[in-house]
C-alpha positions as a Markdown table, in Angstrom:
| # | Residue | x | y | z |
|---|---|---|---|---|
| 1 | Ala | 86.7 | 99.9 | 154.0 |
| 2 | Asn | 88.4 | 96.9 | 154.8 |
| 3 | Lys | 87.5 | 97.4 | 157.9 |
| 4 | Trp | 84.6 | 97.2 | 157.6 |
| 5 | Trp | 84.0 | 94.6 | 155.5 |
| 6 | Gln | 86.5 | 92.7 | 157.5 |
| 7 | Ser | 84.3 | 93.2 | 160.0 |
| 8 | Phe | 81.0 | 91.9 | 158.3 |
| 9 | Ile | 83.2 | 89.3 | 157.1 |
| 10 | Ser | 83.9 | 87.8 | 161.4 |
| 11 | Gln | 80.4 | 89.0 | 162.6 |
| 12 | Leu | 78.4 | 87.2 | 159.8 |
| 13 | Gly | 80.1 | 84.7 | 157.8 |
| 14 | Asp | 81.9 | 84.7 | 154.4 |
| 15 | Ala | 78.5 | 83.0 | 152.8 |
| 16 | Asn | 76.2 | 85.4 | 155.1 |
| 17 | Ala | 78.7 | 88.5 | 153.7 |
| 18 | Arg | 78.3 | 88.0 | 150.2 |
| 19 | Lys | 74.5 | 87.6 | 150.0 |
| 20 | Pro | 73.2 | 90.8 | 148.3 |
| 21 | Met | 71.1 | 93.1 | 150.7 |
| 22 | Arg | 68.4 | 94.3 | 150.1 |
| 23 | Trp | 66.1 | 96.4 | 151.8 |
| 24 | Thr | 62.7 | 96.0 | 151.5 |
| 25 | Lys | 60.3 | 96.7 | 154.0 |
| 26 | Cys | 60.9 | 94.8 | 158.0 |
| 27 | Asn | 61.2 | 91.1 | 157.6 |
| 28 | Lys | 62.3 | 89.6 | 160.7 |
| 29 | Asp | 64.5 | 87.5 | 158.2 |
| 30 | Lys | 66.3 | 89.8 | 156.8 |
| 31 | Ile | 69.4 | 91.7 | 158.7 |
| 32 | Arg | 68.8 | 94.1 | 160.8 |
| 33 | Leu | 71.7 | 96.8 | 161.7 |
| 34 | Ser | 72.3 | 97.8 | 164.7 |
| 35 | Pro | 71.6 | 101.8 | 165.9 |
| 36 | Glu | 75.9 | 101.4 | 167.0 |
| 37 | Tyr | 77.0 | 100.2 | 163.8 |
| 38 | Val | 75.3 | 102.8 | 161.6 |
| 39 | Ile | 76.1 | 105.6 | 163.7 |
| 40 | Tyr | 79.7 | 104.1 | 164.1 |
| 41 | Thr | 79.8 | 104.1 | 160.3 |
| 42 | Met | 78.2 | 107.3 | 159.8 |
| 43 | Phe | 80.4 | 109.7 | 161.7 |
| 44 | Ala | 83.7 | 108.0 | 161.1 |
| 45 | Ser | 83.6 | 108.5 | 157.6 |
| 46 | Asn | 82.5 | 112.4 | 158.2 |
| 47 | Tyr | 85.4 | 112.8 | 160.2 |
| 48 | Val | 87.7 | 111.4 | 158.2 |
| 49 | Gly | 86.3 | 113.4 | 155.3 |
| 50 | Ile | 87.2 | 116.6 | 158.2 |
| 51 | Val | 90.1 | 114.9 | 158.7 |
| 52 | Phe | 91.9 | 115.0 | 155.0 |
| 53 | Ala | 90.2 | 118.0 | 154.0 |
| 54 | Arg | 92.5 | 120.1 | 151.8 |
| 55 | Thr | 91.4 | 123.5 | 154.6 |
| 56 | Leu | 89.5 | 123.9 | 157.1 |
| 57 | His | 86.9 | 127.0 | 157.5 |
| 58 | Tyr | 85.2 | 127.7 | 160.1 |
| 59 | Gln | 81.8 | 126.6 | 160.0 |
| 60 | Phe | 83.0 | 122.9 | 159.4 |
| 61 | Tyr | 82.6 | 122.5 | 163.2 |
| 62 | Cys | 79.3 | 122.6 | 163.1 |
| 63 | Trp | 79.3 | 119.5 | 160.5 |
| 64 | Tyr | 81.1 | 117.4 | 163.2 |
| 65 | Phe | 81.0 | 118.6 | 166.5 |
| 66 | Tyr | 78.3 | 116.7 | 167.7 |
| 67 | Ser | 80.2 | 113.7 | 166.3 |
| 68 | Leu | 83.0 | 114.0 | 168.6 |
| 69 | Pro | 82.6 | 112.8 | 172.3 |
| 70 | Met | 80.1 | 109.2 | 170.6 |
| 71 | Leu | 83.1 | 108.8 | 168.7 |
| 72 | Leu | 85.4 | 109.0 | 171.3 |
| 73 | Trp | 83.1 | 107.0 | 173.4 |
| 74 | Leu | 83.0 | 104.3 | 170.7 |
| 75 | Thr | 86.0 | 104.0 | 170.6 |
| 76 | Ser | 88.0 | 103.4 | 173.9 |
| 77 | Phe | 89.9 | 100.7 | 174.8 |
| 78 | Gly | 88.5 | 98.1 | 176.7 |
| 79 | Pro | 89.7 | 97.3 | 180.2 |
| 80 | Ser | 93.0 | 95.2 | 180.1 |
| 81 | Ser | 93.5 | 92.4 | 182.5 |
| 82 | Ser | 95.9 | 94.3 | 184.1 |
| 83 | Gly | 96.3 | 98.0 | 185.1 |
| 84 | Asp | 94.8 | 100.1 | 187.7 |
| 85 | Lys | 91.8 | 102.1 | 187.7 |
| 86 | Phe | 93.8 | 105.5 | 187.4 |
| 87 | Ser | 95.6 | 104.1 | 183.7 |
| 88 | Lys | 92.4 | 102.2 | 182.9 |
| 89 | Val | 89.9 | 105.5 | 183.2 |
| 90 | Val | 91.4 | 108.3 | 184.4 |
| 91 | Leu | 94.0 | 109.0 | 181.6 |
| 92 | Pro | 91.3 | 107.4 | 179.0 |
| 93 | Leu | 89.1 | 109.8 | 179.9 |
| 94 | Val | 91.7 | 112.8 | 180.1 |
| 95 | Ala | 92.7 | 112.5 | 177.0 |
| 96 | Asn | 89.3 | 111.7 | 175.6 |
| 97 | Val | 88.3 | 115.3 | 177.1 |
| 98 | Leu | 91.9 | 117.3 | 175.9 |
| 99 | Ala | 90.9 | 116.4 | 172.2 |
| 100 | Val | 87.5 | 117.4 | 172.5 |
| 101 | Ala | 88.9 | 120.7 | 173.6 |
| 102 | Gly | 91.9 | 121.4 | 171.9 |
| 103 | Val | 89.0 | 120.7 | 168.7 |
| 104 | Glu | 87.0 | 123.2 | 170.6 |
| 105 | Tyr | 89.7 | 125.9 | 171.3 |
| 106 | Ala | 90.8 | 125.8 | 167.6 |
| 107 | Phe | 88.1 | 126.5 | 166.0 |
| 108 | Asn | 87.2 | 129.5 | 168.7 |
| 109 | Val | 90.7 | 130.6 | 168.0 |
| 110 | Phe | 89.9 | 133.7 | 165.0 |
| 111 | Pro | 92.4 | 133.9 | 163.3 |
| 112 | Ala | 93.2 | 130.7 | 163.4 |
| 113 | Thr | 97.5 | 130.9 | 165.4 |
| 114 | Glu | 100.2 | 128.6 | 165.2 |
| 115 | Leu | 98.8 | 126.5 | 168.4 |
| 116 | Ser | 95.4 | 126.3 | 167.3 |
| 117 | Ser | 96.2 | 124.9 | 164.4 |
| 118 | Ala | 98.9 | 122.3 | 166.0 |
| 119 | Ala | 96.3 | 122.1 | 168.6 |
| 120 | Leu | 93.7 | 121.0 | 166.3 |
| 121 | Gln | 96.1 | 118.6 | 164.5 |
| 122 | Met | 97.3 | 116.6 | 167.1 |
| 123 | Ser | 93.5 | 116.3 | 168.5 |
| 124 | His | 92.3 | 115.1 | 165.1 |
| 125 | Ala | 95.3 | 112.7 | 165.1 |
| 126 | Phe | 94.4 | 111.7 | 168.5 |
| 127 | Leu | 91.1 | 111.0 | 167.6 |
| 128 | Leu | 92.1 | 109.3 | 163.8 |
| 129 | Leu | 93.9 | 106.8 | 165.4 |
| 130 | Lys | 91.5 | 105.8 | 167.9 |
| 131 | Val | 88.9 | 105.4 | 165.0 |
| 132 | Leu | 91.3 | 102.9 | 163.5 |
| 133 | Ser | 92.8 | 101.3 | 166.2 |
| 134 | Ser | 89.0 | 100.1 | 167.6 |
| 135 | Gln | 86.7 | 97.8 | 165.9 |
| 136 | Val | 83.9 | 98.2 | 164.3 |
| 137 | Pro | 80.3 | 97.7 | 166.7 |
| 138 | Ser | 78.5 | 94.8 | 166.2 |
| 139 | Ile | 77.0 | 94.6 | 163.0 |
| 140 | Gln | 73.5 | 93.1 | 163.5 |
| 141 | Ile | 70.9 | 94.2 | 166.2 |
| 142 | Asp | 70.7 | 91.0 | 168.9 |
| 143 | Lys | 67.5 | 88.5 | 168.3 |
| 144 | Glu | 66.6 | 89.2 | 171.8 |
| 145 | Lys | 66.6 | 92.7 | 171.1 |
| 146 | Met | 64.2 | 92.9 | 168.2 |
| 147 | Thr | 61.3 | 91.1 | 170.1 |
């Protein structure tokens, strides 16, 4: 929660962030949340709940399988000033594909084995670290996009 609150304050300023938000009919003076912010918040909240669940049943996979590619895309590390294309593009892409493949493999093995459980835990840990280390997407829609 602190991560979202700090992002809210840094993007809107302390005074605007502390104003109560009332969700009424569309008013151009009110804050309009960006779709990226809404999706990221919903998917990250659901994902954290799945990661810290005491037990996972096979039907739980349908709760979050669609959010994995979007979370991986929204939490991708930005380009750095140093390094080649291989380390900036190829390695993160391969790691993301392996994470999704690990989750897919783990939920397609019945009954669960030590290998499938380890693949699921490693994939979850990788994405959880990405979610925790990434920045929250922009809260507001740009004024230019609203017109």
